[in-house]
N, C-alpha and C positions, 0 to 999 in steps of 0.2 A: 504494500500500500504506500501512499504518499508519506514522505518523511520516514521511510523504512518501517512503518507500522504494518503489522500482519493483518491478514484478512480472515484467518480461521484455520480449521483443520481439514486436511484432505479427506475426500469422500463425503464429508459433511457439508461441503461447499463446492461451488463450481469455480474453477480457475481457468480462464481462457484468454488467449491473446490472438487478436486478428492483425495480420501483417499486410499492409497496403503499400502500393507505390503511387502516391498521389501526384497529380499533375497541376494542381492549383498552386497559387502563390503561398508562401509560408504562412502568412497571416490568415489565410482561409482554411488551411489544413486542420488547424486545431478545433474548428467548429464541428468536426466529426464527433467530439465528445457529446454533443447534444443529440446527434443521431444515435449514438450508443445508449444514452440515457432513455431516449424514447423507445428504442427497441427493447431494452430491459423491462420497461414498464409494460409494453405490449405483451411480452412473453409472460410476465407475472399475471397479468389480467387473463390471458388466454388459459393459463394453467390452473387458476384458482376461481375465476369468475367474479372476483372482487374488484369491481370497477372503481370504487371510491376509496379504496384503502391505500393506494400507492400514489406517492407524490415525488416530485423531483426537486432536489436541493442543489442550488448553485454552489460550486460549478460542476460537480461530477458525482453526486450520490443519488441513490434511489431510496426513498423512505417507505416503510410499511407501518401504518398506524403511528407515525411520528418517530419511529426508531430507524436506525440505519440498517438497511437490508443489503445494499450493494454499493460498490464503488468502482470508479473508472479511473484509469491512469494512462495518460498518453506519453509516449516517448518517441522521439524522432531522431533520425540520422540523415545528414546530407540534404536537408531542405534547402531549396534554392540552387541545388546542383543538378547534374544530369541523372543522378541515381538516388532520388530521395526515398526514404523508407519511413513509414509511420506504423508504430505498434500501439494497438489499443488493448490494454490489459483490463480484464473484468474479473471481479470477485463477487460472488453472491452467497450469502449465508442461507443454505437450503435447509439443513436438518439440525443445525446447531449454530450458536453465535458465540463470539469471543466473550471471555470473562469481562463483565462491566468494570472490574477493578483495573483492567489494562487500558481503559479509555481515559483520555485526558479530561480532567474536570471541566464541566461546561459543554463538552461535546455531546452530540446526539448519541444516545445509548444504542448498542447493537441489538438487533432482533434477528429471528430466522423465520423462514416460511413455515416450517413445521410448528414451531412454538406459537406463532401468532395466528396461523390459519388452519392448522391441523392437516395440511397437505404435505405428504412425504413425497418429494420429487427427487429423482436421481439427477446427477450432473448431466448424463446423456440425454435424458428427457428434456431438461431445461435448455440444453444446447440445441436440441431439435426445434424448439420453439423460438429460440433467440436468433438463430441463423437467418431464417426467412424474414423475421421482423427487421433485422438490421439491413438485409438486402433491400427491403422496400424503402427504408428511410435513406439509404445510400443512393438509391435510384432517384428519389425525390430531390436530394441534395444536388446531385449532378445535373438534373434537368432544370430545376427551378431555383437553385441557390439556397441560401440560408433562411429566407423569409418564411416558407411554410414550416420549417423546423422551429423557428423562433415562436411562431404563433402557437404551434402545438405544445411546445415546451412551457410557455407561459400559462397555457390552459390548465396545466397540472403542477405549477410551481408552488413549492412550500413557502409559506409566510409572505406571499406577495401582498404588498400594501401594509405590512406589519413591521414593527421595530426589529432590527437585527444588529449584530455586531460583526464587523469585517476586520480580520487581523491579517496584516502583511508584515512578516518579520516581527519587529518590535513595535510596530505602529498599529494602533487599534482605533477604529472609527465606529461610532454608533449613528444609526439613522433609520430611515424607512426604506425598505426594499421596494423601489418604484417599478422597475422593469429590467429587462436586459436589452441592450441596443443591437444594432445591425452587425456589430463585431463580436457579440457575445459577452460584452462587458456587463458587469452588474452596475446598475444605476442606483446609487444610494442617495436618498434625500436627506440633506443636512441643513442646518440653519444658514449656511453660506450658499446654499443652492445645490442642485444635482451634481453628484460626483461619479465619474466613470471609473470603475475599478476592474482592471483586466485579470487580476489573480489575487486570491485571498482565501483564508479559512473563514467560514461563516458560522457564527454561533447564534442560537436563539435565546 
């Protein structure tokens, strides 16, 4: 996981990495994290039938009943060169979740599909649902750009219009989560006006 944090125990979770060779400019490539988040949510809904239980937390998490179910990590090599590679890493807590004691204070507590929904799903079954879901969002992204992904992501965004805390390194900002912009930045409403944040950890 991000900052070397683990995602759980093998067989109790899904760990998958999608390797792509993107052709878009480097600033556009990272928007695929939103495609991955939407695909994860679609797979969860398809496997459980629980349409209203899953939300998307900026920048790269999927929540189940307010707890962290899944995370996404993007790593790239050679963007802007003739041979770019993008790796989209995904971890999903299927049948168990990490010990809450291992989670940073103030962070969203971990949950699992089994514990919170009663559905026992194998990594293979989840991947079978996730792969076509991602392919559909990738096709949309390539055909229509980020706009439809942004609209869909915002429709399922956690804490939209509510107070949040965004931390980047040693700097912390409090404000209202207003939206995400056309570049995927979080727009934080502050007393000084809207602030675009390209990367941060978000706390509720």
